[in-house]
Structures are given as C-alpha cells and as structure tokens.
N, C-alpha and C positions, 0 to 999 in steps of 0.2 A: 373619814378625814377630809379636810377641805381640798378642793382641786383648783388649779389655776388654769384658766382657759388661755391658750396661746393662739396667736394670729400669725399667719404666714408672712414672711418678709421676702420680697422679691430680690432677685440677684442684683438688680440695678440699685435698689436702695441700700443693700448691704455693701456694694462697691463704693457708694457715696460716703457711707459711714466710715469705712476703712480709710478712704482718702483723707477724711477730716480728723481721724484719730491722731492724738499727740504722738509724735515720733514716727508716724507713717511715712514711708519713702514717697517722694514726689517724682514721677517719671520725667526725665529730661531736665531735672533741676540743675542749675548752673552753680558750681561751687566757686567760692571766691578765693583764688589762690594766685600766686605770682604767675604760675604757668598759664592759668586761665585768663588772666588779665592781659597777657601778652601773646595769646595764641593767634590773634589776627583773623580768626574765622569770620568775624563780622564783616570784614572787607573782602574776603575771598582771596587775600594775598597776605601771607604771614609776614609781618614786619619784624622778623627775628633779629636782624642785625640792629635795627633801630632800638628795639627793646633791650637788647644786650648792652649797647653803649649807654643808653639811658640808665639802666639798672647799675651798671658799673660805676657811673658817676655818683648816683644816689648812695651806693654802698660806702663811698668815701666821704661825701659831704655830711652824712648823718653822724659822723664821728667828730664833727667840729668841736663840740664842747668838751670832748675828752682829749683834744690835742694839747700838747705841752704848752705851746705858745698862748693858748687861751687860758689855761690854768695859771700861768705866770701873770698874764694880764689881770685876771681876777684878783690875784693876791696883791698885785701892785696897786690897783685902784679900788680895793675892797670898800673903802669908806666914801666913795663918790656917790653912791645911791642910785646908780643906773643899772638897768638890765638890758642886754642886747635885744631881747624880745620887744622891748618898748621903745627902742631907739629908732626913730624914723628918719629915712633919707628920701627926700622928695623925688630924686632922679631915678629911683628903682622902677623897673618894668612891672606892669600889672600882670597878675596871674590870670589863667583861663578861668572864667566863672563856671560854677557848677551847673547852672541852669540857663536855658535859652541861649546857647552858644554852640554853633556847629563845630564839628571836628576840623573842617577846613579853616574856619576863623581862628580856632585854637592853634593850628599849625602856623598860620601867619603870625599870631601873637608870639608863639614860641621862637620862631626864627628872628623876629625883630628884637625880642627880649634877650635872646642869647647873644645877638650881635652887640647889644648894649652891655651885657654882662662880661663879654670878652674884654671890654674896656675897663669896666669896674674892677675886674679881677687884677688888673695891673696896679690898681691902688693897693690891693691886698698884698701884692708882691712887693710893692715899694715899702710897706710897713713891716712885712714879715717875709723877707726873701728866702728864709729857710723853712717855710711852712710845708709840711709833708702833704697836707691835703691839697694845697695849691699845685704842687709839683705833679700830683697824680691826675688832676682834672683839667688843667689849663690847656693841654694839648688835645683834649677830647671834645672841646666845645665846637671847633671847626668841623670835624667829621660829623658830629651830632646835627649841626645846622644843615649839612649837605644831605644827610639821610632823611631829615624831615622834609626838605625841599623836594626830594624824589617822590614823596608820598602826596605832594600837593598837586592840585589841578592847574593852578596858576601861580607859579613861584615868582614870575616877573612882577607881580603886584606888590611884592614885599618891599618895604622901605627900611633901609639900614643906615646906621650912622656913617658919615664920611670920616676920613682921617682927621680933619680939622675939628669936627664935632666931638670926636673921642678925646682929642687933646684938651679941648675946652672943658669937657666933663671931668677929666682928671685934675685940671687946674682948680675947678670949683670945689673939689673934694680935699684939696691940699690945705687943710686948715692949719693955722699957725700953732694951735694948741695940740700937744702930743696925745693927750687923752682922747680928744675928739677924733683925731686921725685914726687912732687904733680902734676906737669904738666903732667908727665907720667901717673899718676893715672887717671886724667881726660881724657886724650887722649885714654886710654884703654877703658873706659866706652863709650866714643863717637864712637870709631871704632868698639866696640862690637855691638853696636846698628846697625851700617851700615852693618856689617857682617851678622847679622840676617835678616835685611831688604832685602838685595840682595839674601840671601838664600831662603827666603820666595817667592820672585819674581820668582826665577828660578824653585822652586818646584811646585808652584801653579798657576802661571800666564801664563806659556809658551803656553800651548795648547789653552787656551782661546784666546790669541793673534793670534795664527795660524788660529783659526776658524773665527775670525773677518776679518782677512786678506783674507781668502778664500772667504768669503761672498762678500767682496768689489770687488775682482777680477772677480767674475762671473757676476757683473752688469756692462755691457759696457756702455760708455757714449752715449746718444742719442741726435742727433742734429735735429732741426726742420727747414725745408726749406719752405719758403712761396713763392708761385709762383703767379705772377700777370697775370690775364687773361683778 
C-alpha cells in the first residue's frame, strides 16, 4: 500500500496556525460593548459618572421618532415632502470628527456644543412644551457639561454663548411659518442625539479600536504549502 511521508511541525509553527484559524480566540482581545466603551481604563480614571449621564440622555433621545408629538407632526404634515433627517439648520454645533481629532479637542467641542444646544432646546420647548423627551433631558445638559469639564486639562479655554447670543439664536429660529418652526424643533432633537452619539464614540471607543487594530496587525497571514513526494 502507498505510504505518506510526514514532516515534523514545530510547536512555534503550530501555535501560529492555531492563532490564525477561523474562530480561534485572540488573547487580550477587546470586546465592543457598552461596558467596555465606558470603562475608562484608557485614561486610568474611570469616568463612570460622565458615562452614566451621557448614556441616560442617549437612552431618551433615541426614542424621539416614537414620541407621540413627532407622530402627530408626521400625520399633520404628511404631504409636505420633508424628512427631519434632511432638514438642515445652519446654527447646529459640529460633531466630533472620527479621525485626526484628540479627546481633549472633542471635550472642548462637546462643552461648546452642549452650551449651544441648551439654548436650542428652548426652541423645542417653545413648540412642544409637553414633550416627554425634553422634560427628561433638559435638566441633564448642565451636569453633563460640568462632568466633561472635569475631565479637561484646560476648561478655561472653552468659549460658550452669552445670554444675549442665546436670545438672538432663538429669535433667528422663530420662523413665521408653523411647519418650519416644528420641523426645526424635531431636527434639533434628532441632531442633538447624533451629536452625543459621535461624542460618546470619540471619548470612549477610540483606544479600544486602536487596541483591536494593533492585535490584528501583529497576526501575520500564514499560508500552507503542500508538497508532493
């Protein structure tokens, strides 16, 4: 009968093959979960309170499109042909970019943006005084700003709107047309949620992504070559 000649495989090569096998566990791999994102281990100081307040606001703002006032608005203006996703407001704060932007720079942008949103939310309150979402989040913006400032190295460098600037901002949003006023209110809530989502990603996910990337880059692809004897 024919025999197959075998060649010894070293322990090192076998280990490398196992590491590259599909489904093989990677040592020290970082799992992406809410707990991991907000663990704070990357800074050596767990920002548990900051994460808790931020997540509590996001838990409410993500329900915006299911809120009764939004559904009534949709029914009332169903033939207008607008979507809140596409409705642009020039005065909205910019989100933290996903690349080439430090955490400190993002903290500055978050504090300045939240200061502006504290004024913008007053427009929402003016149009929808009984909004359950607004009643749950408007009192948390101030504490969130303070918690972010405590994480900053230079909170004095932040520029926030003055009282008169906030008043002017509200006047600019007070459109004579009811549809546009209400559309602006819904757009503010929707963009406020996105602003916080991107801020959370920048503050808590960046290092975890870097660690996963570093792990992947250290595992070189291994190719098996079979030789016929």
